[in-house]
Steps between C-alpha positions, in 0.01 A plus 500: 500500500772654717342349813507150350861556391596600853305208644677254271828667580432474869424129469817452299710695748366328810564157351851580385628728775629384836481722805797735515692566817616849588866386475478456122390855429248635256528422132479789257229496234725377219650221714156395625356493149802310362459243778129456425569464125775245561277297733222504240742386228623216721144393578411502129804288418416261783146451363642444150757244622248313714249490213676469165279521190348167402600452138461123491119514518310444178219751447252229395562304822207544743598621847336414827330769703765470772778545244326804354465649849871442564592681179261781588666541842844506338382762252351701785824486702701604194261786424512615862881491504512702178249749641704534820809582292310764301368652822846509657645667191229769523542578870504871575638695792144514633489119502835504682346717767177300532645150471843532658543808717164441665659230717737749666366699792788712624603836357861398442392239243314767303796736520724225364251424220466870411878532471499218245235657275611709206317825428275342233392221738437750781288712265300194391435410862389853584268508199342169604449639850348818356255295290408297806429812701295650216295181464436489874381862502289477183156658554326246276625212710211317664461566871606222734237238556301541820353191658125521563399549860315203647235566754 
């Protein structure tokens, strides 16, 4: 479940986030999350404005297959925008690290990010890292796959 959440989050973040130059600086977790939530809200509103509810249709009126597909696509876009907002609202400091800080490669960016974390956020990040290390070292983890030798 967590993997799919992170995957969806990653897709959301890559679509909505432009590449950041080093001049701008590193956003703190709260600022990053607020930006993602605001972008998701704007996208949801955009979908709603572009596709207002159709109240003039009579339920007994038969609809063509193309019209039904159009409504299905609109419903899908609306559902996806709502899901993106829910995901953004649930972002954790671990998501911040995986989805945002991962793009930075120099130590100074991480120092700047660390200075912007409060103690609770830093603890959450350390706990996520600890769980990752424990999962990687688990003895019941299957051994890496070895390709068969062809002769």
